[in-house]
N, C-alpha and C positions, 0 to 999 in steps of 0.2 A: 888458405882453406884446404881441407882434406878432400880429395876426389871421391867420386862415388863409383859403385859397381853396378853397371846396367846389365840386366839379364835380357839379352836380345834374341827374339825368336827368329828362326829361319824357316824357309818353305819345306814342305814335305815331299817335294819333287820338282820337276821342271815346270813350275808355274811362275807367273810374274809376281814378285813380292807384294806389290801394292794391290793385288787382287785378293789377297788373303790376310793382309795386315794393315793397320792404320798408317797414315802419313807420319805420325809421330815417331815411328820406328826409323824411317828414312832420315828424319831430322836429327835423331840421336846419332845414327851411324855417321852422318856428315861431320859431326863435331868430335868424334872419338878417333884417336890414332893408335891406342893401345888395346890389343885384343888377346883374350885367352880362348883358345879354340881346340877342338878335338882333332880337326884335320885342316892343315893350313891351306891346301889347294882348294877345297870346297868352300872354306871360309872366305878366301880372297875372291872366289867366283861369285859368292853371294853378295859381298860388299860391292863388287864392281857392278853387279846387276841392279842393286837397289840405289847405288850412287855412282853412276857411270863417270862422273867428272872428278871423283875423289882420287887423289894421288896414291897409287899403289906403293911406290918406294917409301912413302912417309909412314906406312903402317909398321907398327912394332908388334910382331906376332909371337905369342908365348904358347907353347904346345902343352896340351893336357891329354895326350894319348897314353896308351898302356905302358910306354917306355919312360914317361916322365918320372923323375925322382922326386920324392916327397920334400926333401930338403930344398930342392930347386923351386918347386911349385909354391912353397911357403913364402918365397920372395916375390912372387908375381904381383902382389898388391902393394909392394913398396913404393911404386910410382905414384900411388894415391897420396902419399905424404908430401909429394911435390906439387899437389894440386891437380894432378891428371886424373881424368875419368877413365875407367876401364870397361870394356865390353866383354861379356861372356857369351860365346856362341856355341850352340849345340850343333851336332852334325845334321840333325833334322828336327824340326819342332822347337819346343821350348827348353831352355837350359834347366838342368838339375832334376828333371823328371825322367826317370829311366835313363840317366845320363851322368857321367862322372863329374859334371860341373858342381854337384852338391858340395863337394869338398872345398871348392873355392868360396861358395856362399857361406859355408860354416866359418871359413877363415876370415871373411869380411866381418862377420858378427863378432868374432874374437878380437878383431882389431878396431872395432867401433866404426867401421866404414859403412856408410848408408847403402843399403841394397835397394835397387829400383827395378821391379819387374815390369816388363813391357808386354802389351797384348799381342798375341799371335797364335797360330794354329798348334794345337796339341792333339795328336792322333788319339791318345787315350781318352781325353775328355770329350772330343768330338764323337768318338765311337759310343761312349756312354750316353751322350746326349741323344744319339740316334737309335739306341737299342730298344727303347720301349720297356726297359727293365727298371728295377728299383734304383732310382737315382738318389734316394735318401740314405741308402746304406750299401756301399760297394767297397771292394778291396782290389788293389792292383798287386798281382803276384809275380810280376816279371816273367822270366823264362822258366818253364817246367823242365824236369830232368831230361837229359838226352837218352839215357838208357830206356828201352822200350817198356820193360816191366815196371821200372820206377815211375815212368811218365804216366802209365795207365793207373797206377796206384794214386799218384798225385791228382789226376783227373777225378777219380772216384772220391777222394778226400774233399776236393773242392765242391763237388756236387752235394755231398753230405753237409758241408759247412753252409752252402747256399740255402739248403732246405732248413737247417736248424736255426739259422740266424736271419732268414729272409734277406740274404745279402747277395748282390750280384758279384760274380767273380771274374776279374779281368786278367788276361795273361797274353803274352806275345810269344812268337817263335821266329827263329832265323828264317827269312823268306824261302830259302831253298828246301826247308823241311816242312813247309806249310801242308803239303799234301799228306805227309805221314801223320802230322798232328790231326788233320781233318779226319783221316781214316780211324785213328784211335778214338777220337771223340764220338764218332758214329758207333764204334764197336763197344765202348765202355759205358757211355751215358744211357740213362733211362730214355725210352722213346718219348716220354712226356716232358723231358727237360728242354728248356728253350736255349737255343744257341744263336748268338749274333756273330756274324763275320763281317768285319769292316776293313776293306782293302783299298789301297791307293786313295786314301782320303784327300780331298781337295783337287785331285787330278781329273783329267777328262775321262779316265778309265775307272773312276770311283765306283765301288761296289759295296753296298751296305744292305744286309738282309738279316732279319730275325725270324726264326720259325722253330718248331719242335724238331728233335732228332729224327722222329718218324718221317717228317716231311723232307728233312735234309737227305735222307737215304735215297730219295728219288729225285733229288735236285742236282743237276750237274753244275759245277762251279770251277772256275779257273783262277786260282790264287797262287799258282806256282811262281816263286821268285818275286812275289809282290808283297810289299810291307803290309802286314795285316794285324788286326786286333781281334782277339777272341773273347767273348763274354758268355758265361753260362749262368742260368738261373733256374733253380728247381722249384 
């Protein structure tokens, strides 16, 4: 029989895996020895945490970082032809969402390998759930431009798109640039536009708040170097 590709969620920080995901994830990890991962060190740490008794030397780790060659990664699922199941692990959260794992999922479909998504924390979805904005119509925009003038233009364009389509606009930023992003949002957006900031989701330091830009201008917030999701709705 051909093996399957399991999309295995990981934690969003230093939390116990079974506090934020079902027991079924642990059972799958116990049975799989082949993994495609973004970072081997963090992947091994997660596997050890959710399955302490699992043999680490038995793990076959295939890297999907920025240095991985396409010709090499296209062979990663060949072990499925031998009946082996493969686990795809993200660095944090769920695979293939704002994550390079999507290329492996696409490859699995090309090879007629069954794809099995498992339940786990997604910061993007959990932020949208918590925002109190339009959950019927929303868009994830990834990272906005680094250049300050281009970023401000992108923010303004997303605000207009939100108003025209009644669509919540989701985006992210590298944690150490969160403060600059927050400053630009307050400077560019209309005072009546709603902004949700969701940081450290599922962690003890979790912070989720939605209010207008006018209110944000007088609200102190500490999101420096914290993984955060930003959502705006006009």
